[in-house]
N, C-alpha and C positions, 0 to 999 in steps of 0.2 A: 357464400358469394353473391355478389350484387350483380344482377343482369337487368337491362333494359330492353324492351321490345317495342319495336315501332316498324312501321311499313317500310319497305324497300324504297330506295329511290333510285334512278338512273345511274347515280354515282357509285352505287354499291355493286352494280352488275358483275364486273370482273372480278370482285372480291368474293361475291357470293358464289360464281361460277367454280372459282378456285376452292373454296370451302366444300362446295357439294362434291367436288372431284375427290378431295381428300378424305370426306366423309365416307366415301363408298369404296374406297381404293382397297381395303381389304375384307369387303363383304362378299362371301362365297357367293351369294345368290344374284350379285350385281353382274350386268354387262358392262359396266363402267360408262353408260351413256347418260347417267342422270342430269349431269350439268349440261349437256345438249338438249336434253327435254326442258329443262329450265329455261334455256335459251330460246327454243322454239316457242314454248307456252306463252313467254312475255309478248311474242310477236303475233299471237293468235287472238281471234275474236273471243275465246273462252276465259282470257286473262282478266282478274278483278285486282287492280293495283292494291286496294285496300286488304287483300288477303294472301299478299306476298309480304311475308314478315321476316324480320331478322332479329337475333338475340346479340346484344353487344355485351362485354364486359372490359371495362377500362378501356373504351374507344375501339375496340377489335371486334370484328364480327365473327362469331364463335358458333352461331347457329342460323337456320332459314327453314322456313316451312312455306308451301306453296298450295293454295285451294284455287281450282279452276272449275268454270261453269261445266256441267254435264247435262244430259237429259237421260231419263230412264223411258223408254217408249215400248207399248205394247200395241195390239191391233186397233185399240180404239182410243188410247190416251198417251199423253206425253207429261211427263213428271220433271220439271225442273229442279236441279241440285247441284251438288258440288262433288268433285273429286279431291281427295288430299293425295298428293305425290308431288315431291318427295318432302321428308322431314330430314334434315341434315345437321349433324352436330360435328364441330371439329374434334378428330380423335383425342386431342388433348382434354377435352371437356366432356366426352362421353361419359355416361353413368353418373352425372351429377344433378339430374333432373332439369336439364335444359330443354330436352325434347319435350318432355311433359309440360312445362310452362310454354313453350310455343304451340303445343296442340291446345291446351287450353285457352290459351289467348285467341287462337284461330277460331275455336269454336264460339267463344264470345262475340267475337266481331262478325262472324258469319251469321249467327243468331240476330243480332243487332240488324244485320242487313236483310234479314227476312228469308234466309233461305231455310228450308224445310229438312234436309238430310244431306249426308255425306257418305260417299263410297269410298273404299281404299282397297287396295290388296297390299296386304303386310304380314308381319308376324303375329300368328294367331295368339301366342303368350304375351304379347305386348299390349295390342290395341283394345282388348276387351276391358280392361282398367279404365278407359276413357268412355264406355258405354257401346261400344262396337260389338255388333251381333253378326252371326254368319247370315251373309246376303241371300243364301238359298231359301232360308226360312220364309223369306218374302217373296220368294218367286223371282228375284233379280238374279239376271244372267251377264256375263261379261262377254266382250267379244273375242275372247283369246282363251286358251285353256290356262286355269288356275286351279289349283287344289282349292277344295269347297271351304277347309278351314282357313285359307288365307283371304277368300273373299268376303269384305265385310260391309256393313251399312250402321249408321247412326242416326237416330232422329235429332233434329235440333229444335223442332217445334212439337207441342204435345200430339198433335195428329199428323206429324211429318212423315210417318210411313203408312197413314192410312190409304188403303186401296193400291199401294205401290207393288208393282209388277210389271216385268218387262226386261228389256235388254240394255244395257248401259251403252250410251252412245258417246263417245270421247271425241274431243276435237283431233282433226286429222294430225296436229302436232305431236299427238302421242305415237303416230305410226309412221313418222318421217325419217 
């Protein structure tokens, strides 16, 4: 199946929010608010338009990924990076590698933009194939309870995790 990946435009917003809603409709761990999160993040200072990507097949939006800016902060240092949330693939197209393509392309673009690392909360059996490791291994804490196996980090730069320790500070849009 041929898909193209491109940055989301404002003309795509409604279709993307519908897609995100459909993608998480039957996800047992979802609170069904992912489309609202995407909407809020687009209007936040942490939004990076080049890292809100869509996958299209035959002119139809079938996937979306969003990376937004975060910091990891400890008593003496601040480390700027990114959070991945969410990755969405339309139910008709799940299991066909579209999420993987979106993740790989988002990694490539984030690396090109100079970001050193990405944090996420996600399925422990899915994300390690993309180089994600337990965040606790690096002393990274999250501002809410999350099982340690679901809290992950990935270096985008060779030294992207050097010295990284602290608490993830998300944009307030994550908590609205």
